[in-house]
C-alpha positions in Angstrom: -0.1 40.4 24.0 -0.6 39.4 20.4 -3.8 39.0 18.3 -5.2 35.5 18.2 -5.1 33.7 14.8 -7.8 34.8 12.4 -10.8 32.4 12.3 -11.2 30.3 9.2 -13.0 32.2 6.5 -16.2 30.2 5.6 -16.5 28.3 2.4 -18.2 30.4 -0.3 -20.6 27.5 -0.8 -21.5 27.1 2.9 -25.2 27.6 2.1 -25.1 24.4 0.1 -24.0 22.3 3.1 -27.5 21.7 4.6 -28.3 19.9 1.3 -25.3 17.4 1.3 -27.6 14.8 2.9 -29.5 14.8 -0.4 -26.3 14.2 -2.4 -25.8 10.9 -4.1 -22.7 9.4 -2.4 -22.1 6.7 -5.1 -18.9 8.3 -6.3 -17.5 8.6 -2.8 -17.4 4.8 -2.4 -18.6 5.0 1.2 -19.9 1.8 2.9 -23.3 1.9 4.5 -21.6 2.1 7.9 -19.5 5.1 6.8 -22.6 6.8 5.4 -24.2 6.3 8.8 -21.2 7.8 10.6 -21.4 10.9 8.4 -25.2 11.2 8.9 -25.0 10.8 12.7 -22.2 13.4 13.0 -24.2 15.8 10.9 -27.2 15.4 13.2 -25.3 15.9 16.5 -23.2 18.6 18.1 -19.5 18.2 17.4 -18.7 17.7 21.1 -21.1 14.7 21.2 -19.2 13.0 18.3 -15.8 13.7 19.9 -16.8 12.4 23.3 -15.8 8.9 22.4 -12.4 8.1 20.9 -13.7 5.5 18.5 -16.4 7.8 17.2 -13.9 10.6 16.8 -11.4 8.4 14.9 -14.1 6.9 12.7 -15.5 10.3 11.9 -12.1 11.7 10.9 -11.4 8.6 8.8 -14.7 9.2 6.9 -14.1 12.9 6.4 -10.6 12.3 4.9 -12.0 9.5 2.7 -14.7 11.8 1.4 -12.1 14.5 0.8 -9.8 12.0 -1.0 -12.6 10.8 -3.4 -14.3 14.2 -3.9 -11.2 16.3 -4.5 -10.0 14.3 -7.5 -11.7 16.7 -9.9 -11.7 19.8 -7.6 -9.4 21.9 -9.8 -12.0 21.9 -12.6 -15.1 22.0 -10.5 -17.7 24.8 -10.4 -17.1 25.2 -6.6 -13.5 26.2 -7.2 -14.7 29.2 -9.3 -16.5 30.7 -6.2 -13.5 32.8 -5.0 -15.1 35.9 -3.6 -18.6 35.2 -4.6 -21.3 34.4 -2.0 -23.6 31.6 -2.9 -27.2 32.6 -2.7 -29.8 30.3 -1.0 -31.7 29.7 -4.2 -28.5 28.6 -6.0 -27.6 26.0 -3.4 -29.7 23.2 -4.7 -28.6 23.9 -8.3 -25.0 23.7 -7.2 -25.6 20.4 -5.4 -26.9 19.0 -8.6 -24.2 20.5 -10.8 -21.1 19.8 -8.7 -21.9 17.6 -5.7 -18.2 16.5 -5.4 -17.0 20.0 -5.2 -19.5 20.8 -2.4 -18.5 17.6 -0.6 -14.8 18.6 -0.7 -15.6 22.0 1.0 -17.9 20.3 3.4 -15.4 17.7 4.5 -12.7 20.3 4.9 -14.9 22.5 7.0 -16.0 19.6 9.2 -12.4 18.4 9.6 -11.3 21.9 10.7 -14.1 22.0 13.2 -12.9 18.7 14.6 -9.3 19.8 14.9 -10.2 23.1 16.7 -12.4 21.2 19.1 -9.7 18.6 19.8 -7.1 21.3 20.2 -9.1 22.9 23.0 -8.7 19.7 25.1 -6.4 19.8 28.2 -2.9 18.3 28.0 -3.1 14.6 28.7 -6.7 14.3 27.7 -8.0 10.9 26.7 -9.2 12.3 23.4 -6.9 14.7 21.6 -5.2 15.5 18.3 -2.6 12.8 19.0 -5.0 10.1 20.0 -7.1 10.8 16.9 -4.4 11.4 14.2 -1.7 9.0 15.4 -1.8 5.2 15.8 -1.7 4.0 19.4 0.2 0.7 18.6 3.2 2.4 16.9 2.8 6.1 17.4 2.9 6.8 13.7 0.9 9.5 11.9 -2.1 8.0 10.2 -1.9 7.6 6.4 -5.3 9.1 6.0 -3.8 12.6 6.0 -2.6 12.3 2.4 -5.7 13.8 0.7 -4.9 17.0 2.5 -1.5 17.2 0.9 -3.0 16.3 -2.5 -5.4 19.3 -2.3 -2.4 21.6 -1.9 -1.2 20.6 -5.3 -4.4 21.0 -7.3 -3.8 21.8 -11.0 -5.4 24.6 -13.0 -6.2 27.7 -10.8 -6.6 25.5 -7.8 -9.3 26.2 -5.1 -8.3 28.9 -2.7 -10.7 27.8 0.1 -9.7 24.2 -0.2 -6.0 24.8 -0.3 -6.1 27.4 2.6 -8.1 25.1 4.8 -6.1 21.9 3.9 -2.8 23.6 4.8 -4.2 24.9 8.1 -5.6 21.4 9.0 -2.3 19.8 8.1 -0.3 22.3 10.2 -2.4 21.5 13.3 -2.1 17.8 12.8 1.6 17.7 12.1 2.6 20.2 14.9 0.7 17.9 17.3 3.4 15.2 16.6 6.5 17.5 16.7 8.8 16.8 19.7 8.3 20.3 21.2 4.5 19.9 21.2 4.6 16.3 22.4 6.6 17.4 25.4 4.1 20.0 26.3 0.9 18.0 25.7 2.0 14.8 27.4 0.0 12.4 25.1 -1.3 9.1 26.4 1.0 7.0 24.3 4.4 7.4 22.6 4.4 9.5 19.4 6.7 8.7 16.6 7.6 12.3 15.7 9.8 11.1 12.8 6.6 10.3 10.8 5.7 14.0 10.7 9.1 15.2 9.3 8.5 14.5 5.6 4.9 15.9 5.4 6.0 18.9 7.5 8.8 19.6 5.0 6.4 19.1 2.2 3.9 21.6 3.7 6.6 24.2 4.4 7.9 23.8 0.8 4.4 24.4 -0.6 4.0 27.5 1.5 7.3 28.9 0.3 6.3 28.2 -3.3 3.3 30.4 -2.8 5.4 33.1 -1.3 7.4 33.2 -4.5 4.5 35.1 -6.0 4.0 38.8 -5.1 0.3 38.6 -5.4 -2.1 39.1 -2.5 -4.0 36.0 -3.5 -1.0 33.8 -2.8 -0.5 35.5 0.5 -4.1 34.9 1.4 -3.5 31.2 0.9 -0.6 30.9 3.4 -0.2 33.6 6.0 -2.5 32.1 8.6 -0.8 28.7 8.3 2.6 30.3 8.4 1.8 32.2 11.7 0.7 28.8 13.2 3.8 27.0 12.1 6.0 29.8 13.4 5.1 28.7 16.9 7.0 25.4 16.3 10.9 25.4 16.5 10.8 22.4 14.2 8.8 24.2 11.5 10.9 27.4 11.9 14.1 25.4 11.3 12.7 23.9 8.0 11.3 27.3 7.0 14.6 29.2 7.2 16.6 26.4 5.7 14.3 26.5 2.7 14.9 30.2 2.2 11.7 31.5 3.8 13.2 34.6 5.4 14.1 36.0 2.0 10.5 35.6 0.8 9.0 37.2 3.9 11.4 40.2 3.5 10.3 40.6 -0.2 6.6 40.9 0.8 7.4 43.2 3.7 9.3 45.5 1.4 6.3 45.7 -0.8 4.0 46.3 2.2 6.3 49.0 3.7 4.7 51.5 1.3 1.6 52.8 3.0 -0.1 52.9 -0.4 0.2 49.2 -0.6 -1.6 48.4 2.6 -5.3 47.6 2.5 -7.4 47.4 5.7 -9.2 44.2 4.6 -9.5 41.7 1.8 -9.8 43.4 -1.5 -9.1 43.0 -5.2 -6.3 45.7 -5.1 -3.6 43.1 -5.5 -1.8 44.3 -2.4 -1.4 42.7 1.0 -3.8 43.4 3.8 -2.7 44.7 7.2 -3.6 41.3 8.7 -1.4 39.5 6.2 1.5 41.9 7.0 1.0 41.4 10.7 1.1 37.6 10.2 4.3 37.9 8.2 5.9 40.1 10.9 4.8 37.6 13.5 6.6 34.8 11.7 9.7 37.0 11.3 9.7 37.9 15.0 9.6 34.2 16.1 12.5 33.5 13.8 14.6 36.2 15.5 14.7 34.0 18.6 16.9 31.6 16.7 19.5 34.2 15.9 21.9 33.3 18.8 21.7 29.6 18.1 22.1 29.5 14.3 24.9 31.1 12.2 22.9 30.1 9.1 19.8 32.0 10.2 21.9 35.1 11.0 23.4 34.9 7.5 19.9 34.7 6.0 18.7 37.7 7.9 21.8 39.7 6.9 21.3 39.0 3.2 17.5 39.7 3.2 17.5 43.4 3.7 15.0 42.8 6.5 16.0 45.7 8.7 15.2 48.3 6.1 11.8 46.6 5.4 10.9 46.6 9.1 11.9 50.2 9.6 9.8 51.1 6.5 6.8 49.4 8.2 7.2 51.5 11.3 6.4 54.6 9.2 3.6 53.2 7.2 1.7 50.6 9.3 -1.4 52.2 10.8 -2.1 49.3 13.1 -0.6 49.1 16.6 -0.2 45.3 16.5 2.0 45.6 13.4 4.2 48.3 15.0 4.5 46.3 18.2 5.7 43.1 16.6 8.0 45.0 14.3 9.7 46.7 17.2 10.2 43.4 19.0 11.8 41.9 15.9 14.1 44.8 15.5 15.0 44.7 19.2 16.0 41.0 18.9 18.1 41.7 15.8 19.9 44.6 17.5 20.6 42.6 20.7 21.8 39.5 18.9 24.8 38.5 21.1 26.2 35.5 19.2 29.7 36.7 18.0 30.2 33.9 15.5 30.6 34.0 11.7 28.5 31.9 9.3 31.7 30.1 8.3 35.5 30.2 8.5 36.8 33.5 7.2 33.4 35.1 6.8 32.1 38.2 8.4 30.8 38.4 11.9 27.1 38.8 12.2 25.8 40.0 15.6 23.7 42.8 17.1 25.9 45.7 16.0 25.8 44.4 12.4 22.0 44.8 12.3 21.9 48.1 14.3 
């Protein structure tokens, strides 16, 4: 019924990846065994590497270690300056020599995302999965190796859009795998300590909302795909609305409700694309399913001016998928049946209020 998530945009330095085997790995502080793991995984199909749990776990450990070491200077690297530029073949070797750590950061993130997507396709209860790879079997806790992903989000300077976008998406997949709602569906092979995902999930959502503070399309490009993924989790939705996320989505939809501010694809116009508007509407629609159970979320919706923003989109959005999800969100708002006020003596917020 709804469009699948957008595939990850490739790194602007993807054409340098075939030359990473020629990089000097001294600064990465990899052991000879870890270097061999990296080399072996590079030579074989991803499914071959993930066919054995130990191989999968070792590979993920090495990728996150590479990211941790290589991303230390990423905010000032040459690679971070490739925003919308496409690296030419003849420039690849020069970039490897000039900024090997920047290339390795993008390389490790790309490989990690490939691993996560491959593991996510496994059937529930599979012997090799996101939970068996990113959570410890002896205590069910999230592995500490995830921390470089969080550090990439908070790069100084102008940051690195590919690295931050990919790190946030990888983190979302990993953390959602350990949330109670997902654990119940996937039936992992061992007990998962979901409490260990709460702090990093809160940190991830807080970072996403900090990006939504900005009105720029560049900030939206960093977060909307990850937001639409998190919106499928009741745990993430709860954190998002408690951190004031509904207000920020409403702000961007008000800007996007002008047809002049919608661009069909990524551009330098400074306005949101139709895909970004769709992903924001999708997030909002999932949040409307919490209306009956949460007076707080009804109050946030009532103060955000979201109904006017959604109605404005109906007249300006040229894409059917945006219109469809907008209508569904409005329907849920209009049919809200919880006749309870946010607090004693306060106004009643229910379906007629939004109609």
